[in-house]
N, CA, C and O of each residue as an XYZ file, in Angstrom:
308
protein
N       6.038    -13.445     34.126
C       6.959    -14.334     33.450
C       7.847    -14.997     34.504
O       8.443    -14.323     35.345
N       7.922    -16.298     34.445
C       8.814    -17.054     35.325
C      10.183    -17.156     34.666
O      10.290    -17.148     33.440
N      11.215    -17.252     35.471
C      12.573    -17.406     34.982
C      13.075    -18.772     35.421
O      13.042    -19.115     36.603
N      13.540    -19.541     34.451
C      14.028    -20.888     34.724
C      15.489    -20.952     34.299
O      15.825    -20.718     33.138
N      16.338    -21.269     35.247
C      17.770    -21.371     34.956
C      18.175    -22.839     35.027
O      17.941    -23.518     36.027
N      18.782    -23.312     33.950
C      19.268    -24.693     33.872
C      20.793    -24.640     33.758
O      21.336    -23.969     32.880
N      21.466    -25.346     34.645
C      22.927    -25.451     34.568
C      23.248    -26.888     34.177
O      22.946    -27.834     34.904
N      23.862    -27.022     33.022
C      24.197    -28.334     32.474
C      25.685    -28.601     32.716
O      26.547    -27.853     32.256
N      25.961    -29.673     33.442
C      27.350    -30.080     33.659
C      27.526    -31.492     33.091
O      26.612    -32.032     32.468
N      28.681    -32.073     33.304
C      28.944    -33.389     32.709
C      28.020    -34.482     33.231
O      27.672    -35.399     32.487
N      27.619    -34.402     34.493
C      26.828    -35.487     35.070
C      25.407    -35.115     35.461
O      24.582    -35.999     35.693
N      25.105    -33.828     35.537
C      23.777    -33.440     36.006
C      23.221    -32.231     35.265
O      23.932    -31.503     34.572
N      21.909    -32.054     35.445
C      21.193    -30.862     35.019
C      20.589    -30.281     36.291
O      19.815    -30.949     36.977
N      20.937    -29.056     36.599
C      20.437    -28.420     37.816
C      19.452    -27.329     37.410
O      19.777    -26.457     36.604
N      18.265    -27.383     37.967
C      17.194    -26.469     37.599
C      16.828    -25.581     38.785
O      16.666    -26.058     39.908
N      16.701    -24.275     38.514
C      16.241    -23.312     39.516
C      15.149    -22.473     38.875
O      15.349    -21.889     37.810
N      13.984    -22.415     39.531
C      12.859    -21.641     39.023
C      12.649    -20.453     39.954
O      12.520    -20.612     41.168
N      12.616    -19.258     39.363
C      12.454    -18.024     40.124
C      11.072    -17.430     39.889
O      10.406    -17.738     38.900
N      10.657    -16.579     40.810
C       9.381    -15.881     40.634
C       9.521    -14.800     39.566
O      10.578    -14.657     38.952
N       8.466    -14.055     39.354
C       8.435    -13.052     38.283
C       9.485    -11.952     38.445
O       9.985    -11.420     37.454
N       9.813    -11.617     39.667
C      10.765    -10.540     39.931
C      12.192    -11.049     40.149
O      13.098    -10.255     40.403
N      12.394    -12.331     40.054
C      13.691    -12.993     40.254
C      14.251    -12.657     41.641
O      15.457    -12.473     41.808
N      13.373    -12.584     42.609
C      13.788    -12.307     43.982
C      13.619    -13.512     44.895
O      14.115    -13.516     46.021
N      12.923    -14.526     44.414
C      12.615    -15.677     45.254
C      12.711    -16.960     44.432
O      12.252    -17.020     43.292
N      13.319    -17.987     45.037
C      13.401    -19.291     44.379
C      12.120    -20.052     44.663
O      11.753    -20.267     45.819
N      11.443    -20.459     43.596
C      10.210    -21.229     43.734
C      10.535    -22.710     43.918
O       9.929    -23.391     44.744
N      11.500    -23.198     43.136
C      11.854    -24.609     43.193
C      13.294    -24.786     42.709
O      13.780    -24.032     41.866
N      13.959    -25.791     43.259
C      15.342    -26.072     42.871
C      15.563    -27.578     42.984
O      15.285    -28.184     44.019
N      16.071    -28.176     41.896
C      16.243    -29.625     41.879
C      17.274    -30.014     40.816
O      17.473    -29.286     39.844
N      17.921    -31.153     41.001
C      18.905    -31.658     40.033
C      18.431    -32.974     39.437
O      17.709    -33.740     40.075
N      18.853    -33.222     38.193
C      18.470    -34.429     37.477
C      19.694    -35.075     36.845
O      20.674    -34.404     36.520
N      19.618    -36.380     36.679
C      20.735    -37.124     36.093
C      20.716    -37.110     34.573
O      21.762    -37.224     33.934
N      19.532    -36.972     33.993
C      19.468    -36.976     32.528
C      18.432    -35.983     32.012
O      17.604    -35.469     32.764
N      18.502    -35.738     30.746
C      17.661    -34.749     30.091
C      16.187    -35.156     30.066
O      15.311    -34.293     30.122
N      15.906    -36.436     29.984
C      14.517    -36.913     29.940
C      13.776    -36.570     31.226
O      12.634    -36.113     31.185
N      14.420    -36.789     32.358
C      13.803    -36.461     33.644
C      13.570    -34.957     33.768
O      12.522    -34.522     34.244
N      14.536    -34.182     33.345
C      14.408    -32.724     33.408
C      13.253    -32.242     32.541
O      12.452    -31.426     32.996
N      13.146    -32.719     31.310
C      12.056    -32.316     30.418
C      10.690    -32.662     30.997
O       9.765    -31.853     30.943
N      10.567    -33.854     31.546
C       9.296    -34.262     32.150
C       8.953    -33.341     33.315
O       7.817    -32.882     33.432
N       9.918    -33.074     34.162
C       9.708    -32.197     35.311
C       9.276    -30.796     34.866
O       8.325    -30.242     35.417
N       9.954    -30.226     33.891
C       9.627    -28.880     33.430
C       8.230    -28.794     32.832
O       7.524    -27.807     33.039
N       7.835    -29.810     32.102
C       6.502    -29.804     31.507
C       5.411    -29.928     32.562
O       4.380    -29.264     32.457
N       5.614    -30.755     33.565
C       4.612    -30.873     34.633
C       4.608    -29.631     35.512
O       3.555    -29.209     35.989
N       5.778    -29.046     35.727
C       5.866    -27.838     36.533
C       5.121    -26.682     35.882
O       4.449    -25.906     36.562
N       5.239    -26.574     34.591
C       4.563    -25.514     33.850
C       3.049    -25.598     34.050
O       2.386    -24.571     34.198
N       2.513    -26.786     34.057
C       1.076    -26.953     34.264
C       0.696    -26.754     35.732
O      -0.346    -26.174     36.039
N       1.537    -27.234     36.621
C       1.260    -27.141     38.051
C       1.248    -25.690     38.539
O       0.369    -25.298     39.308
N       2.216    -24.901     38.096
C       2.313    -23.510     38.528
C       1.492    -22.565     37.665
O       1.378    -21.376     37.964
N       0.923    -23.097     36.598
C       0.039    -22.350     35.703
C       0.688    -21.074     35.174
O       0.120    -19.988     35.289
N       1.858    -21.207     34.603
C       2.472    -20.064     33.942
C       2.621    -20.368     32.467
O       2.866    -21.505     32.064
N       2.466    -19.314     31.669
C       2.515    -19.478     30.221
C       3.753    -18.835     29.609
O       4.316    -19.355     28.646
N       4.168    -17.724     30.160
C       5.289    -16.990     29.607
C       6.511    -17.233     30.486
O       6.425    -17.122     31.709
N       7.645    -17.561     29.878
C       8.833    -17.845     30.680
C      10.099    -17.500     29.917
O      10.122    -17.453     28.687
N      11.142    -17.262     30.680
C      12.476    -17.054     30.143
C      13.322    -18.226     30.604
O      13.436    -18.491     31.800
N      13.905    -18.915     29.661
C      14.728    -20.084     29.959
C      16.193    -19.707     29.738
O      16.585    -19.300     28.644
N      16.992    -19.850     30.794
C      18.426    -19.570     30.729
C      19.148    -20.908     30.859
O      19.022    -21.596     31.872
N      19.898    -21.263     29.835
C      20.611    -22.543     29.842
C      22.104    -22.262     29.874
O      22.672    -21.731     28.919
N      22.726    -22.625     30.978
C      24.171    -22.441     31.143
C      24.832    -23.802     30.947
O      24.695    -24.696     31.782
N      25.533    -23.943     29.860
C      26.210    -25.194     29.521
C      27.674    -25.085     29.958
O      28.486    -24.448     29.288
N      27.992    -25.707     31.075
C      29.361    -25.647     31.594
C      30.335    -26.468     30.752
O      31.535    -26.194     30.756
N      29.844    -27.452     30.044
C      30.698    -28.310     29.212
C      31.256    -27.496     28.043
O      32.456    -27.544     27.771
N      30.395    -26.752     27.354
C      30.805    -25.952     26.193
C      31.051    -24.491     26.537
O      31.361    -23.680     25.664
N      30.909    -24.164     27.812
C      31.100    -22.798     28.295
C      30.249    -21.804     27.496
O      30.765    -20.861     26.896
N      28.938    -22.041     27.505
C      28.025    -21.175     26.757
C      26.744    -20.931     27.550
O      26.398    -21.682     28.462
N      26.056    -19.860     27.175
C      24.772    -19.519     27.781
C      23.788    -19.240     26.656
O      24.106    -18.538     25.697
N      22.588    -19.799     26.785
C      21.554    -19.623     25.776
C      20.299    -19.100     26.470
O      19.928    -19.586     27.539
N      19.651    -18.119     25.867
C      18.413    -17.560     26.402
C      17.279    -17.852     25.440
O      17.416    -17.703     24.225
N      16.146    -18.274     26.010
C      14.956    -18.526     25.189
C      13.749    -17.956     25.915
O      13.566    -18.179     27.112
N      12.942    -17.229     25.189
C      11.683    -16.734     25.733
C      10.560    -17.380     24.947
O      10.585    -17.414     23.717
N       9.579    -17.891     25.666
C       8.542    -18.613     24.959
C       7.234    -18.631     25.745
O       7.193    -18.361     26.945
N       6.181    -18.957     25.025
C       4.878    -19.204     25.637
C       4.449    -20.636     25.363
O       3.351    -21.044     25.741
N       5.315    -21.400     24.705
C       5.008    -22.781     24.370
C       5.553    -23.721     25.441
O       6.165    -23.279     26.413
N       5.327    -25.004     25.256
C       5.835    -25.995     26.192
C       7.351    -25.953     26.255
O       8.029    -25.667     25.268
N       7.857    -26.244     27.427
C       9.308    -26.277     27.644
C       9.813    -27.653     27.214
O       9.289    -28.681     27.643
N      10.835    -27.655     26.363
C      11.442    -28.913     25.953
C      12.893    -28.634     25.564
O      13.155    -27.806     24.692
N      13.821    -29.313     26.200
C      15.241    -29.132     25.922
C      15.763    -30.265     25.050
O      15.296    -31.401     25.137
N      16.723    -29.943     24.222
C      17.317    -30.963     23.338
C      18.727    -31.236     23.759
O      19.405    -32.062     23.148
């Protein structure tokens, strides 16, 4: 299972993808809008060939954290 952490701030979405043991960063990148982030996550899922993932969404604007575990396509709203 891959772990994907998304930090949402007022101007950016910052994405960090960790390996199965959460000991190594596989990829790290920032995006200006949600559309770019969604496209990146969907292509990354196919490129790295992983099916099971834990998505951690840290929303700094609303001061909240959301966890999602899934085997389906990644898509943020």
